[in-house]
C-alpha positions in Angstrom: -39.8 -245.9 -175.6 -39.0 -243.9 -172.4 -36.8 -246.7 -171.0 -34.9 -246.8 -174.4 -34.2 -243.0 -174.1 -33.0 -243.5 -170.5 -30.7 -246.3 -171.5 -29.2 -244.3 -174.4 -28.7 -241.3 -172.1 -26.9 -243.5 -169.6 -24.8 -245.0 -172.3 -23.8 -241.6 -173.7 -23.1 -239.9 -170.4 -21.2 -242.8 -168.6 -19.8 -245.1 -171.2 -18.9 -242.7 -174.0 -16.5 -240.5 -172.0 -14.9 -243.7 -170.6 -14.6 -245.3 -174.0 -13.1 -242.1 -175.5 -10.6 -241.8 -172.7 -9.7 -245.5 -173.0 -9.2 -245.1 -176.8 -6.8 -242.2 -176.3 -4.9 -243.9 -173.5 -4.7 -247.2 -175.4 -3.7 -245.7 -178.7 -1.1 -243.4 -177.1 0.4 -246.3 -175.2 0.6 -248.5 -178.3 2.3 -245.6 -180.1 4.8 -245.3 -177.2 3.7 -241.7 -176.2 4.6 -240.3 -172.9 2.0 -240.1 -170.1 2.2 -236.3 -170.4 1.4 -236.5 -174.1 -1.5 -238.9 -173.4 -2.9 -236.5 -170.8 -2.6 -233.6 -173.2 -4.4 -235.7 -175.9 -7.2 -236.4 -173.5 -7.7 -232.7 -172.8 -7.3 -231.5 -176.4 -8.6 -234.4 -178.5 -11.1 -235.9 -176.0 -13.8 -233.2 -176.4 -13.7 -233.3 -180.2 -14.0 -237.1 -180.2 -16.8 -237.0 -177.7 -18.6 -234.5 -179.9 -18.2 -236.8 -182.9 -19.6 -239.7 -180.7 -22.6 -237.6 -179.8 -23.1 -236.7 -183.5 -23.1 -240.3 -184.6 -24.2 -242.8 -182.0 -27.5 -241.6 -180.5 -29.0 -241.4 -184.0 -27.4 -244.7 -185.1 -28.8 -246.4 -182.0 -32.2 -245.0 -182.6 -32.3 -246.1 -186.2 -30.9 -249.5 -185.4 -33.5 -250.4 -182.8 -36.4 -248.6 -184.5 -36.0 -249.6 -188.2 -33.4 -252.3 -188.7 -34.6 -255.9 -188.5 -33.2 -257.9 -185.6 -31.1 -260.1 -187.8 -29.3 -257.1 -189.4 -28.7 -255.0 -186.3 -25.1 -256.3 -185.7 -24.2 -255.6 -189.3 -25.7 -252.1 -189.1 -23.8 -251.3 -185.9 -20.5 -252.7 -187.3 -20.9 -250.6 -190.5 -21.5 -247.5 -188.4 -18.6 -248.4 -186.1 -16.3 -248.8 -189.1 -17.0 -245.3 -190.3 -16.9 -243.8 -186.8 -13.6 -245.4 -186.0 -12.2 -243.8 -189.2 -13.5 -240.4 -188.0 -12.1 -240.9 -184.5 -8.7 -242.0 -185.8 -8.6 -238.9 -188.1 -9.5 -236.6 -185.2 -6.9 -238.2 -182.9 -4.0 -237.8 -185.5 -5.1 -234.4 -186.7 
């Protein structure tokens, strides 16, 4: 269980900020926003999105690997991701 905790901590401290920034840059670019607007979005929206990430994913990962049968883990993660992506999109456009 200790290695699992370490892996989740690494995921949340390294990958989550990168993924959040990539999401903001990608969405801003696809919407044709200026680089300055994208930078402002990273500063203003990034922390809210990261907080949402920290509110959802550590618990979801724990539940997925502790309680969900192996053959249903992808379905569980995709279901959580669908809801999470809705939250992140709402926070970005708010």
